[in-house]
N, C-alpha and C positions, 0 to 999 in steps of 0.2 A: 314234586309239584313246586311252582313258583312261589315266592311270598305272596300272601293274601294283600289285596289292594287294602289302603288304608283309608280311602274315601270314594264315594260315589262319584263318577266325572259328570254326572248331571246336576245333583242336587249338592254334593258334597257332606252328605249324610254318612255316619261311621257304622251305623246299622245295616250289616250287610250279612248276606247268607252265601256260601260258597260251595260248589262243587267242581271235582275234576273234569278236565276236558283235554283235548288235544289240538294243536295246530294242525293246520291241514298239510298234508304232502305238497301239495300245490305251493303254499306261501313258502313252505320250507326249503323247495327247492328253487323256486322264482324270486323271492324276497329275501327269504335269511341265508341262502347259500349254506345251508346245514340240513341236520336230519330233522324229524318230526319231535317236536318237545311236547311234555305235559304243560298244562295251563291251567287255568280255573274260569268258569262262568259262573256269574255273582248277580245275585239279586239286591236290590235296595228295599228296604223294607218300608222305607218312607217315600220315595216317588215311585217305585215299582220297575225301575228300569233294568233291564238284563244287560250285563256285559261282560267281556271277556278281558283276562289279565294274563300277562302282563301286554302293555299297549304299544301299538306299532309306534316307531318314531317316525318325525319328519321324513327322513331319508327313506324309510321303507317305503311310506305311502307314496313319495314320489317315483320310486321304481315301481310300483305296482300300477300305478297308474298311468306312466309313461307310454305312449301307443297303445292304451286301452282297448281291450278285446281286439285289437290288430292280429295280425299273423304270428307275430311271435308269442304274443299273450296266449293265443287259441292252441297254437302247437304245445306250448309248456303245460298248460291244464288240462288239454286232452291227453295228454301222456300219463297224467296221474290220475284223471278223472275220466276213465272211457265214455261215461254217460254223458259228458258234456260236450256234445257234438257240434258240428259246423254249422248246421242248420240250426240249433239252438242259439249257439253265439250270433248269427246273422239276425235273428229273430229279435234279439234283446234291443230295445230301443227303435223297433222299426213303426213304421206309421200306424200299424195297428195298435199297438201298444200305446203310442205315443196319442192317438186320437182320445182313447179312453184316458188318459191322464190329463190332456188337454180341456175335456169338458168338466171333470172334477175340479180343476184348477179355475177355469172359466166362473162356473156356476159359484164356487167359494168366493171369490172377489167380488163377483156382481151383487152378493148378497149383502157387501158392506159399502162400495162404491160404485157410482156409475162410471160408465165408460169416459165421459168426458172429465171427471176427476182425476184422471190418471193420464200422465202426459209422459212420464219418462218411467222405464222398466229396467232393472238388472236381472237376470238370470245369473247367479253364481253358481258355477260347478254344472252349467246347462248344456255341456257338450256343443253342439252347433246352433242351440236356440230353437230347438224344436218344438218346445213347449209354447213359445211366443209367437209362432207364424199367424196365428189368427187374432193377435192383439191380446189384452187390452195395451193402450198404449202408443203413442204416433213415433217417440223415440225409444228403441228398445236395444239394450245392449247384453251381451254375455261375455263372462270370463270363465274359464276353462284350464285345470291345469294342463290338459293335453295339447293344447296349443291349437287345435283343429280348426280347419276356417268356416266361419259361421254361415248359416243361410242367408240368401239374399234379404236385404232390408234390414238387416240386424248389425249392429256396431261389434267388432271384436275388441274387448279390454284386453290388452297383451300383458298386462301384470298387475301385481297388487298394488305397486306404486302409482301405476296409472288412475286407481279409484280415488287416490287421496283428495280429499277436499269436495268429492261429488256425492249429491244427493238426489235419490229417486223416491217418486212417490210411490213404488212397488218394488221390494226387493223379493225375489225368489230363491228358495233353498229346496229345491225337489230332488230327494234320493241323493242326498250328501252326509246329513248327520250320522246315518249308520254306519258311514265309513270312517269318521273322523275320531281321533283319541280323545279330544276335548270338546264336546258338542256343546256345551252351553257357553264355554269361552268362544267359540267360533261365531254363535248366535250374537253373543254381546257384542262382538267386534264389527259385525255386520249391522248393529244397531246404530252406529255412526253414518251408514250409508242411507238409512231410512230419513227422509225429508220428515218435518213435524207434521203429526197428524196421519203422516203415510201408514202403508200396510207392508208386513211380513207376511208371505205365504211360505209355509213348510210342508213337504209331504215326505212320509217315510213308509218303508214296507211294512206291512202287518204280518210277521213272521216269528212272534213269540212261541217259545216251547215251554212246558210245565218242568219246572226245576225239579220238583220232587220225583221227574221221571227217572233222575240220576241217582244211584246210591250214595250215601254219606260215608259207609265205611272206607277204613284204610286199604281192605282188600282190593277196593275199585281203584283206588290210585297205583297198587301195586299193578293190576290187570292191565290198567291202560299202558304203564311202564311197558311192561312185556310186549303189549301190541305194537307199540311205536317202534321197537327194534326189528321188525318183521315187515316190510315194505308190502309185500303181496297179501299180507294179513289186514293191514292197514287199510289198503284199497278196498279188499273185499266187506271189512265192517263199515268201512264209509260209505260205499254203495247202498248196503243195507240200512244203515242208519239214516242216510238221505232220502231214500225211498219212503221209509215208514214217516219221516218228517214231513216231508212234502205232502203225502197222501193225507196222513192223519194228524199231523201237527204233534207228533210225540216222538219220544227217544224209547226205542224198542229195548226189551233186555238184551244184554250185553252190548249195546250200541252205545256211541259216545256224542256229546256234542262237540262241534270242533269251531276254533277261531278261522275264519277264512275272510272275506273282504268284508264282512259286516262286523265291526266291533261290538255295535250297539243293537240291540233289540228293545224297540220302544211298546209300550202300552199308553194308552190315551192319557192317563195321569201323568206320566213321564212327558211325554211331548208338551202337555200344559204347562208343567213345571218349569221345562226348560224355557219356553218363552216367556214365562212370569220373571224367571231370576235373570234373563236377557235385558229386562226394562220394557216388555211389551205387555201392553192392556190385551188379555186373551178375549178375543171376539168369538171365536169358535173351535173346537175341536172334536173331529168325529172320525168315525171308520167306515170303511166299504170296498168292495172291489179290489181288496188285496192290498189298500194302502191306510194309512193313518194321517188325516191332513189337519193342518193348524193354520189360522190366522191370527194375527197379532197387531195391535196399534201402536205406533210411536207416541209417546207424549209431547 
């Protein structure tokens, strides 16, 4: 198994609990260009963040999100995960899902600012800006690694450099922090884009697993090492593990946790701690509808 992490990527605590896990077959082929490897899933005793180790590098993240959920991505993933269908791929981020997210976003922001108080908005990592189509803000912008063309009425920010010196009344980071290797570092960087007394809205999926479902003995690490060497067995056990995790939020006996696109699995306390350590005053943090959302205010 890979060396254990030294610190939590959210709060930098050294008080961690780790269990053996596997990298997904999809990541192994599409991103790492190698075989499945053993890794670890870890829980921070202080902030309760669950995270995988080792972390993806910047180059690996760029490779993963180039043409994200496009044809090449779909074919590569479906080949390793037969249950990841074209219908499911096309439904991710569709209008029905976005309408739900948009309502939670607007309700959360409205609890802390009136519409007239928000002139400029940036959605960082916001795809085409679907979350912003109904406001708030008169001037709305989106930055996304994919470089996709934004929806009508939304400015496309072409690069990180193009954000230098700009300030926004509201910065949105929706369903991004779970993907990145240094979540608090990213939130801290975005703090510089929030105008004084401006708002920072964050959303992450609510998808934690009980770490105690995973055995702590050496036999389990040896078991996973044997599983990863037989791709058909890896796929079968991946399907079994995924089905139980999605339906019951548990890891079944002889199943495994896998490093996939989401490197971080947040709790309410972990997201609140991330906001606090990034320099924001936490205004709210709550869960519902499969999401955890937080709102912070810049000083």
